[in-house]
N, C-alpha and C positions, 0 to 999 in steps of 0.2 A: 301516971300514966307510963312513963317509960320502963316502969317492973314488968307490962305484963306484954312488951312486944312479943316475948317469946312467946306466947299464944297461939300466935297469926301462925308462923310455920309448920306446929302442931296440928294447928284446925288443918289447916290446908293440906299438909300429909292425909292426915284420919279420914278427910274428905276425897279425897284422891286414893286411898286404899282403898277407897268404899268404892267408889265408882271401877277400881280395873277388878274387885271380885265378882261386882254385879255383872259385869259387862265378858268374865270369865277369862279374862288377863292374869298373867302371874306378876308377882314383883318385880321378878326379873325385865319383862316385857315392857312395865311401869317406869322403868328406872331413867332415862332420860326428861318425864313426868316432875321427878324430886328434883331434880338437878333443874330445871328450871324453876320450880318453886321453891327454892332455896337462891338461887340467882336474886330473883324478883324479892323476895323478904330481905336479902341485905342491902340491896337497891332503896326498896321501902324505909328500914329501919335508919340507912346511912342517911336519905333526907330528911327523917324524923329528929335524929340527932343532932344533925346540920342546924335544922330552923330552930330546935331546941338553944344552942349557941348563941347561934346570931341574933336571937332578939332578946334573949341576957341582959 
C-alpha cells in the first residue's frame, strides 16, 4: 500500500491542471492550488506512515 502513496499527489495535480484548463486559467494562476495539494498530501502521507509504525 505504501508504494502507491506517490500516486495520490500526481492524480490530484492532474485533476487540478484539468480544472484550470477547463476554466481558462493558466498554471501560474493555479500555483497556490498546487501548493495546497502538496501540503495536504504531505500531511496525509505522514499520517499514514505514522499509523503504519504505531500499529506494528
